[in-house]
KOLKE-896354 format. One record per residue (C-alpha): x, y, z. Coordinates in pm, whole numbers, padded with zeros to 5 digits, always signed. Layout:
<r><px>X</px><py>Y</py><pz>Z</pz></r>
...
END
This chain:
<r><px>+08859</px><py>+12131</py><pz>+04475</pz></r>
<r><px>+09191</px><py>+12250</py><pz>+04334</pz></r>
<r><px>+09235</px><py>+12623</py><pz>+04275</pz></r>
<r><px>+09396</px><py>+12663</py><pz>+03928</pz></r>
<r><px>+09522</px><py>+13015</py><pz>+04009</pz></r>
<r><px>+09689</px><py>+12894</py><pz>+04328</pz></r>
<r><px>+09842</px><py>+12593</py><pz>+04145</pz></r>
<r><px>+09982</px><py>+12828</py><pz>+03879</pz></r>
<r><px>+10142</px><py>+13051</py><pz>+04145</pz></r>
<r><px>+10296</px><py>+12744</py><pz>+04310</pz></r>
<r><px>+10468</px><py>+12661</py><pz>+03978</pz></r>
<r><px>+10607</px><py>+13012</py><pz>+03929</pz></r>
<r><px>+10978</px><py>+13033</py><pz>+04006</pz></r>
<r><px>+11067</px><py>+13211</py><pz>+04328</pz></r>
<r><px>+11277</px><py>+13525</py><pz>+04278</pz></r>
<r><px>+11599</px><py>+13542</py><pz>+04479</pz></r>
<r><px>+11875</px><py>+13801</py><pz>+04482</pz></r>
<r><px>+12223</px><py>+13715</py><pz>+04365</pz></r>
<r><px>+12370</px><py>+13770</py><pz>+04711</pz></r>
<r><px>+12109</px><py>+13543</py><pz>+04876</pz></r>
<r><px>+12160</px><py>+13276</py><pz>+04610</pz></r>
<r><px>+12538</px><py>+13284</py><pz>+04642</pz></r>
<r><px>+12517</px><py>+13270</py><pz>+05021</pz></r>
<r><px>+12297</px><py>+12959</py><pz>+05025</pz></r>
<r><px>+12381</px><py>+12779</py><pz>+04701</pz></r>
<r><px>+12365</px><py>+12431</py><pz>+04855</pz></r>
<r><px>+12021</px><py>+12501</py><pz>+05004</pz></r>
<r><px>+11882</px><py>+12627</py><pz>+04672</pz></r>
<r><px>+12020</px><py>+12325</py><pz>+04486</pz></r>
<r><px>+11865</px><py>+12095</py><pz>+04747</pz></r>
<r><px>+11526</px><py>+12264</py><pz>+04694</pz></r>
<r><px>+11571</px><py>+12237</py><pz>+04317</pz></r>
<r><px>+11626</px><py>+11863</py><pz>+04357</pz></r>
<r><px>+11286</px><py>+11856</py><pz>+04531</pz></r>
<r><px>+11121</px><py>+12029</py><pz>+04232</pz></r>
<r><px>+11149</px><py>+12403</py><pz>+04313</pz></r>
<r><px>+11249</px><py>+12664</py><pz>+04055</pz></r>
<r><px>+11425</px><py>+12997</py><pz>+04111</pz></r>
<r><px>+11497</px><py>+13315</py><pz>+03917</pz></r>
<r><px>+11830</px><py>+13463</py><pz>+04023</pz></r>
<r><px>+11793</px><py>+13842</py><pz>+04011</pz></r>
<r><px>+12025</px><py>+14141</py><pz>+04013</pz></r>
<r><px>+11892</px><py>+14497</py><pz>+03998</pz></r>
<r><px>+11546</px><py>+14369</py><pz>+03887</pz></r>
<r><px>+11698</px><py>+14175</py><pz>+03596</pz></r>
<r><px>+11690</px><py>+13798</py><pz>+03563</pz></r>
<r><px>+12044</px><py>+13658</py><pz>+03554</pz></r>
<r><px>+11959</px><py>+13290</py><pz>+03556</pz></r>
<r><px>+11677</px><py>+13042</py><pz>+03597</pz></r>
<r><px>+11750</px><py>+12743</py><pz>+03818</pz></r>
<r><px>+11510</px><py>+12451</py><pz>+03776</pz></r>
<r><px>+11512</px><py>+12073</py><pz>+03777</pz></r>
<r><px>+11590</px><py>+11907</py><pz>+03443</pz></r>
<r><px>+11288</px><py>+11813</py><pz>+03228</pz></r>
<r><px>+11136</px><py>+11483</py><pz>+03331</pz></r>
<r><px>+11320</px><py>+11474</py><pz>+03663</pz></r>
<r><px>+11124</px><py>+11326</py><pz>+03951</pz></r>
<r><px>+11179</px><py>+11434</py><pz>+04312</pz></r>
<r><px>+11360</px><py>+11169</py><pz>+04517</pz></r>
<r><px>+11137</px><py>+10932</py><pz>+04708</pz></r>
<r><px>+11138</px><py>+10924</py><pz>+05084</pz></r>
<r><px>+11296</px><py>+10624</py><pz>+05246</pz></r>
<r><px>+11076</px><py>+10448</py><pz>+05498</pz></r>
<r><px>+11236</px><py>+10442</py><pz>+05842</pz></r>
<r><px>+11499</px><py>+10706</py><pz>+05758</pz></r>
<r><px>+11432</px><py>+10883</py><pz>+06091</pz></r>
<r><px>+11414</px><py>+10569</py><pz>+06303</pz></r>
<r><px>+11599</px><py>+10624</py><pz>+06630</pz></r>
<r><px>+11636</px><py>+10998</py><pz>+06571</pz></r>
<r><px>+11304</px><py>+11115</py><pz>+06715</pz></r>
<r><px>+11236</px><py>+11075</py><pz>+07086</pz></r>
<r><px>+10922</px><py>+11164</py><pz>+07283</pz></r>
<r><px>+10929</px><py>+11290</py><pz>+07638</pz></r>
<r><px>+10830</px><py>+11022</py><pz>+07894</pz></r>
<r><px>+10527</px><py>+11228</py><pz>+07997</pz></r>
<r><px>+10418</px><py>+11301</py><pz>+07638</pz></r>
<r><px>+10070</px><py>+11150</py><pz>+07674</pz></r>
<r><px>+10006</px><py>+11265</py><pz>+08034</pz></r>
<r><px>+09786</px><py>+11571</py><pz>+08082</pz></r>
<r><px>+09837</px><py>+11804</py><pz>+08377</pz></r>
<r><px>+09549</px><py>+11767</py><pz>+08628</pz></r>
<r><px>+09413</px><py>+12120</py><pz>+08569</pz></r>
<r><px>+09396</px><py>+12069</py><pz>+08191</pz></r>
<r><px>+09228</px><py>+11731</py><pz>+08235</pz></r>
<r><px>+08971</px><py>+11882</py><pz>+08474</pz></r>
<r><px>+08897</px><py>+12163</py><pz>+08229</pz></r>
<r><px>+08845</px><py>+11915</py><pz>+07946</pz></r>
<r><px>+08609</px><py>+11708</py><pz>+08157</pz></r>
<r><px>+08409</px><py>+12018</py><pz>+08248</pz></r>
<r><px>+08509</px><py>+12018</py><pz>+08612</pz></r>
<r><px>+08584</px><py>+12346</py><pz>+08785</pz></r>
<r><px>+08923</px><py>+12376</py><pz>+08950</pz></r>
END
């Protein structure tokens, strides 16, 4: 079941200081593109509200965008003998 109070908090804009906003402008704009909203604050006063335009939809993920960029270790699915023995209930 969805918690309406939690959903409302998720929609509230996050408050950020002017210095933090200025220092990471590109990051905040990237998050805004994904649907996040921010209140830019200075001395407990709201200077600006940054939010996506009305009706804007977050960009869709491209299938296969990470293909070839993620690699697993060769022994990824091999358990160490002591862990395997513990899982099988054997004493070491």
